C-alpha positions in Angstrom: -38.0 22.4 49.7 -36.5 24.3 46.6 -33.1 23.8 47.7 -32.9 20.5 48.4 -35.0 20.0 44.9 -32.2 21.7 43.2 -29.4 19.7 45.1 -31.5 16.0 44.2 -31.6 17.1 40.5 -27.9 18.1 40.3 -26.8 15.3 42.4 -29.1 13.3 39.3 -26.9 15.2 37.0 -23.6 14.4 38.4 -25.1 10.6 38.7 -25.9 10.3 35.3 -22.8 11.8 33.8 -20.4 9.6 35.8 -22.7 6.9 34.7 -22.5 7.6 31.2 -18.6 8.3 31.6 -18.7 4.6 33.2 -20.0 2.7 30.3 -18.1 4.4 27.4 -14.8 3.7 29.5 -16.3 0.0 29.9 -17.2 0.2 26.4 -13.8 1.5 25.5 -12.1 -1.1 27.6 -14.0 -4.1 25.9 -13.3 -2.6 22.7 -9.5 -2.3 23.2 -9.5 -5.9 24.7 -10.9 -7.3 21.5 -9.0 -5.3 19.4 -5.8 -6.7 21.1 -7.4 -10.5 20.3 -7.3 -9.5 17.2 -4.2 -8.5 16.8 -2.7 -11.7 18.5 -4.9 -13.5 15.7 -3.7 -11.4 12.6 0.0 -12.2 14.4 -0.7 -16.1 14.6 -2.0 -15.8 11.0 1.1 -13.9 9.2 3.3 -16.4 11.1 1.5 -19.6 10.0 2.3 -17.6 6.2 6.0 -16.6 7.0 7.0 -19.9 8.7 5.5 -22.2 5.5 7.6 -19.7 3.5 10.5 -20.7 5.6 9.7 -24.4 5.3 9.3 -24.7 1.4 11.1 -21.7 -0.1 13.7 -20.4 2.5 16.3 -18.1 0.3 14.0 -17.5 -2.7 11.4 -14.8 -3.6 8.2 -16.7 -2.9 6.1 -19.3 -1.8 3.6 -21.0 -4.3 1.4 -22.1 -1.2 -0.7 -25.2 -3.1 2.4 -26.9 -4.8 4.3 -26.4 -1.9 7.2 -24.8 -4.0 9.6 -21.7 -4.1 9.1 -19.3 -6.9 12.1 -17.0 -8.1 10.9 -13.8 -10.2 13.7 -14.0 -12.6 15.2 -17.1 -12.4 17.8 -16.2 -9.4 16.5 -15.4 -6.1 16.9 -11.5 -4.9 15.0 -12.7 -1.5 11.7 -10.6 -2.4 9.8 -11.9 0.6 12.2 -12.1 3.6 13.3 -8.2 2.5 9.5 -7.5 1.8 8.5 -9.0 5.4 11.4 -7.5 7.4 9.8 -4.5 8.4 6.5 -6.6 9.2 8.7 -8.9 11.7 9.8 -5.9 13.3 6.6 -4.2 13.8 5.1 -7.3 15.3 7.7 -7.8 17.7 8.8 -11.2 16.3 12.4 -10.8 17.2 13.8 -14.5 16.6 12.3 -14.4 12.9 13.2 -11.1 12.0 17.2 -11.9 13.1 17.2 -15.0 10.8 15.6 -13.0 8.1 18.1 -9.6 8.4 21.2 -12.5 8.7 19.8 -14.1 5.3 19.6 -10.4 3.9 22.8 -9.3 4.9 24.8 -12.4 4.1 23.5 -14.0 0.9 21.6 -11.0 -1.0 23.7 -9.8 -3.8 22.7 -7.6 -6.4 25.5 -8.3 -8.8 23.4 -10.1 -11.1 23.2 -10.4 -15.1 19.2 -10.3 -14.9 16.5 -7.3 -16.5 14.3 -6.6 -13.2 11.6 -4.0 -13.4 12.8 -1.0 -11.6 9.2 0.0 -10.2 8.9 -3.5 -8.5 12.4 -3.5 -7.2 12.2 0.0 -6.0 8.9 -0.6 -4.0 9.4 -3.4 -2.3 13.7 -4.2 -2.4 14.9 -0.9 -1.8 12.4 0.4 0.1 12.4 -3.1 2.5 16.2 -2.3 2.8 15.8 1.5 3.6 13.0 0.8 6.6 14.6 -2.4 7.4 17.5 0.0 8.3 15.8 2.8 10.1 14.3 0.3 12.6 17.2 -1.3 13.3 20.2 0.4 12.6 22.0 -2.6 10.6 24.2 -0.5 8.4 24.4 -3.9 6.1 21.1 -2.9 4.8 21.9 0.5 3.8 24.9 -1.1 2.1 22.7 -2.9 0.2 20.3 0.0 -0.5 23.2 2.1 -1.9 24.0 -0.9 -4.1 20.8 -1.3 -5.4 20.5 2.6 -5.8 23.3 2.6 -7.7 22.3 0.0 -10.1 19.0 1.3 -10.7 20.5 4.9 -11.8 20.7 4.3 -15.6 16.8 3.6 -15.8 16.6 7.3 -15.7 18.8 7.9 -18.9 15.8 8.5 -21.5 15.6 11.7 -23.5 12.7 12.9 -21.3 14.2 11.6 -17.8 11.3 9.0 -17.4 12.4 5.7 -16.2 12.3 2.4 -18.5 10.6 -0.2 -17.3 13.3 -2.6 -17.1 17.1 -2.5 -16.3 19.8 -5.1 -16.0 21.6 -5.1 -12.7 24.9 -6.0 -13.9 25.2 -4.0 -17.3 22.9 -1.3 -16.7 21.1 -2.0 -20.0 17.6 -0.7 -20.4 14.8 -1.6 -22.1 10.8 -1.4 -23.0 10.3 2.3 -23.1 6.5 2.0 -22.8 5.6 2.6 -19.1 2.9 4.1 -17.2 2.7 6.9 -14.4 2.8 5.0 -11.8 6.2 3.2 -12.7 7.5 6.8 -13.7 5.9 8.6 -10.6 6.3 6.2 -7.8 9.9 6.1 -6.8 10.8 9.1 -4.9 10.2 7.8 -1.4 12.7 5.5 -1.8 15.4 7.5 -4.0 14.8 10.3 -1.7 15.4 8.4 1.3 18.3 6.8 0.0 19.9 10.5 -0.7 18.9 11.4 2.9 20.7 8.7 4.4 23.8 8.6 1.9 23.9 12.5 2.0 24.1 11.7 -2.0 21.5 14.0 -4.0 21.6 12.4 -7.2 18.9 9.4 -6.1 15.9 12.1 -5.0 17.3 14.2 -8.5 16.7 11.6 -10.4 13.6 10.5 -9.1 12.1 13.7 -8.1 12.8 14.8 -12.3 11.0 11.7 -13.2 7.8 12.9 -11.0 7.9 16.1 -12.6 8.3 15.3 -16.2 5.3 12.8 -15.4 3.1 15.9 -14.4 4.3 17.9 -16.7 2.9 15.7 -19.3 -0.6 16.3 -17.9 -3.7 16.9 -19.9 -5.2 20.6 -20.4 -7.7 19.2 -18.3 -5.2 17.9 -15.5 -5.2 14.3 -16.2 -2.5 11.9 -17.2 -2.8 8.5 -19.1 -2.6 5.1 -18.8 0.8 4.5 -20.9 3.7 6.9 -21.6 6.8 6.4 -24.4 9.7 7.5 -22.0 11.5 8.3 -25.2 9.4 10.9 -26.6 6.8 11.8 -24.0 3.9 10.7 -26.0 0.9 9.3 -24.2 0.4 6.0 -25.8 -3.3 5.3 -24.1 -5.2 8.0 -23.2 -7.2 6.2 -20.6 -7.0 8.4 -17.0 -7.9 6.4 -14.0 -6.8 6.0 -10.2 -6.2 1.9 -10.7 -3.0 0.0 -11.4 -0.6 1.8 -13.6 -1.9 5.5 -12.3 -2.9 5.1 -8.7 0.4 5.2 -6.5 1.4 8.3 -8.8 -1.2 10.4 -7.1 0.0 8.4 -3.7 3.6 9.9 -4.1 2.6 13.8 -5.1 1.1 13.8 -1.7 3.2 11.7 0.5 6.6 13.4 -0.8 5.4 16.3 0.5 4.8 15.0 3.9 8.0 12.9 3.8 10.3 15.8 2.5 8.5 18.8 2.7 8.9 19.3 -0.7 6.4 22.5 -1.8 6.8 21.3 -5.8 5.2 18.1 -4.5 2.5 19.8 -2.8 1.4 22.2 -5.8 1.6 19.1 -7.8 -0.7 17.9 -5.9 -3.1 20.3 -5.1 -3.3 20.9 -8.9 -4.2 17.2 -9.7 -6.7 16.2 -7.4 -9.3 18.5 -8.4 -9.3 17.3 -12.0 -9.3 13.6 -10.5 -13.1 14.6 -8.6 -14.2 16.2 -11.0 -13.5 13.8 -13.8 -13.2 10.4 -12.4 -15.7 10.9 -9.3 -18.8 9.1 -10.1 -22.3 9.0 -8.2 -24.2 5.6 -8.7 -27.5 5.0 -6.7 -26.2 7.6 -4.0 -22.7 5.9 -3.8 -19.6 7.5 -4.6 -17.1 5.6 -7.2 -13.9 6.7 -9.1 -14.0 5.3 -12.9 -12.6 6.0 -15.9 -12.4 9.1 -18.4 -10.2 10.0 -21.5 -7.4 12.5 -20.0 -8.4 15.1 -23.2 -12.0 15.7 -22.7 -13.3 13.9 -19.4 -15.6 11.7 -21.0 -16.6 8.5 -19.0 -14.9 5.5 -21.1 -15.6 2.7 -18.1 -17.2 2.1 -15.2 -15.0 -0.3 -13.2 -13.5 0.1 -10.1 -11.2 -2.7 -8.2 -9.1 -4.0 -5.6 -6.1 -1.5 -6.4 -8.2 1.8 -6.5 -9.3 0.8 -2.8 -6.3 2.3 -1.9 -7.9 6.1 -2.5 -10.1 6.5 0.7 -6.4 6.0 2.3 -4.9 8.8 0.3 -8.3 10.9 0.8 -8.0 10.4 4.9 -4.0 11.3 4.7 -4.8 14.3 2.8 -7.6 15.8 4.9 -10.7 14.7 2.5 -12.4 12.7 5.3 -16.3 13.1 4.1 -15.0 11.9 0.8 -12.9 8.9 2.0 -15.4 7.6 4.3 -17.9 7.4 1.7 -15.6 5.8 -1.1 -14.7 3.4 1.7 -18.3 2.2 1.8 -18.5 1.3 -1.7 -15.0 -0.5 -1.5 -16.9 -2.3 1.3 -20.1 -2.9 -0.7 -17.4 -4.6 -3.5 -15.9 -7.0 -1.0 -19.2 -7.9 0.2 -20.4 -8.9 -3.3 -18.9 -12.4 -3.1 -17.6 -12.1 0.6 -14.1 -11.4 -0.9 -13.3 -8.8 -3.5 -12.7 -9.3 -7.2 -10.0 -7.7 -9.1 -12.6 -5.6 -10.8 -16.5 -4.9 -10.9 -18.1 -2.5 -13.0 -20.0 -0.8 -10.1 -23.1 0.4 -12.6 -24.3 -3.1 -12.7 -22.4 -4.4 -9.7 -21.0 -7.9 -11.5 -17.2 -8.5 -11.4 -15.4 -8.2 -14.7 -12.0 -9.8 -13.4 -12.9 -12.5 -10.6 -9.5 -13.2 -9.5 -8.3 -11.8 -6.0 -4.6 -11.3 -5.5 -4.5 -11.1 -1.4 -4.0 -7.3 -2.0 -3.8 -5.0 1.0 -5.5 -1.9 -0.8 -9.2 -2.1 0.9 -7.1 -2.9 4.4 -5.0 0.0 4.1 -7.8 2.2 3.6 -9.5 1.0 6.6 -6.7 1.3 8.9 -6.1 4.8 8.3 -9.9 5.7 8.2 -9.8 4.2 11.7 -6.6 6.3 12.4 -8.3 9.3 11.6 -11.8 8.8 13.0 -10.8 6.4 16.0 -14.4 5.4 14.7 -15.1 1.4 15.5 -17.2 1.0 12.7 -13.7 0.3 10.7 -12.4 -2.2 13.2 -15.8 -3.8 13.0 -15.3 -3.7 9.1 -11.4 -4.9 9.2 -12.5 -7.8 11.1 -15.3 -8.8 8.6 -12.7 -8.6 5.9 -9.8 -10.3 8.4 -12.2 -13.6 8.7 -13.1 -13.5 5.0 -9.5 -13.5 4.4 -8.8 -16.6 6.8 -12.0 -18.3 5.5 -11.3 -18.5 2.0 -7.4 -17.9 1.4 -5.8 -20.5 4.2 -4.5 -23.4 3.1 -2.2 -25.5 4.9 1.0 -24.3 3.5 0.1 -20.5 3.4 -2.4 -18.1 2.3 -3.3 -18.6 -1.3 -4.8 -16.5 -3.6 -8.5 -17.2 -5.5 -8.5 -17.7 -9.1 -12.2 -17.3 -8.6 -13.6 -15.0 -6.4 -17.1 -16.8 -6.9 -16.3 -20.1 -6.6 -13.0 -19.8 -4.2 -11.3 -21.7 -6.4 -7.3 -21.5 -5.4 -4.5 -19.9 -7.3 -0.4 -21.3 -6.6 0.3 -17.8 -5.5 1.4 -15.7 -2.4 3.0 -13.0 -3.4 5.6 -11.1 -1.1 2.7 -7.8 -0.7 0.5 -10.4 1.1 3.5 -10.3 4.4 5.0 -7.0 3.7 1.4 -5.2 3.3 -1.9 -6.8 3.9 -1.1 -9.1 7.3 1.0 -5.3 8.5 -2.1 -3.1 7.7 -4.7 -5.7 9.7 -2.2 -5.8 12.8 -2.1 -2.0 12.8 -5.7 -1.6 12.6 -5.9 -3.6 15.9 -2.9 -3.1 17.6 -2.4 -0.4 19.9 -1.1 2.9 18.3 2.4 2.4 20.0 3.2 -0.4 17.5 3.7 2.0 15.1 4.1 6.0 15.7 1.9 7.1 12.6 2.8 10.7 12.8 6.4 9.9 12.5 6.3 7.9 9.4 5.6 7.6 5.8 4.4 4.2 4.3 6.1 3.8 0.5 3.5 2.0 -1.5 4.9 -1.2 -0.3 3.8 -0.3 3.4 7.5 -0.2 4.3 7.3 2.5 7.3 9.9 5.5 6.1 11.2 7.8 8.8 9.7 11.7 8.5 12.8 13.4 10.5 
């Protein structure tokens, strides 16, 4: 009798295990199927944006989706949207569209232009896009264009400090505007370093790394950087410190340059910088984690604001191994999103009121959702991403693409569809729901424009 009882108990335990296992497998299968459906929805909506760009703005930098007219940043087209979106087309396996975009780029794009361009934006969007496009396709014409662009941008670094000027003329190499910021001086090494690796010419790596180091060297005694700096004198113009636009990707690249190139200087600079960010910028309000503003020299709180651009930080925290902080800050970002059913550009997190009401189709909260799902495999983040995507489609989809919002409260549209919506926002939405083999995360590092650069 005892033996039978033991046998029955054992059988019950075994059956319980198999039932639990079967239920888990069924749930996982259902979640995977829904994720595949979502990835196809994202691809369909991306094509809605891309096809309307092609219809109304082909050969130009961007589409203005409300007026259905093209827009060129500098009065002449540098094919911003095709270059920026090329690797998204490839990752989504949209072969015909990718081929057409690549042919346009390789036959029509020229940087021999007598125009002043913003070094930072051209580097992250065009240089980054050309390099990732080359690595994904092997088309050497893209690398040739990248090298030509890199050479034309090099004079930007010829300041007394090695910090780059804001604007450079692509034809003459003349520079202007010495008042820059840490993001624009320190977010160049992934692209210039990859160009060095692919061309065998160290000058690109050396110039961009010096700019990053010179930015770092000017941090305050408590370890913070300010909002604006004079690249000729190296003096800070604005002592406001934060993780928002103008500083954000400086911290991102300190860590990513260590991962992509194994540069120990970058690891040391990152490890020395992040404790100050957590000590002086992190803020606990209502038990929630936020990151605000502080004086770079004193650490005194100056603002309790956080915004759409700050929402990149959970991704960086997750990528650098700090999942507890990443989870908490992502919850705060999602609370900001849900305030009006779509995120405002800036909020005061103490009062939970928006202080800047625009929404520019920004990718950062989606990026962080993708990173957190990658590292935790917690289905919570796909559910979060689905909410964000549904709101994005509901409020920003228009007949001729996707439109930014002038006001997140009234949902008034804005005649703007920046190239990063196609390069980043849709790509991160897609990767969040797609099979992990859509892109091998462990073999690439995304630049700040979501262009994947190979780690090997």
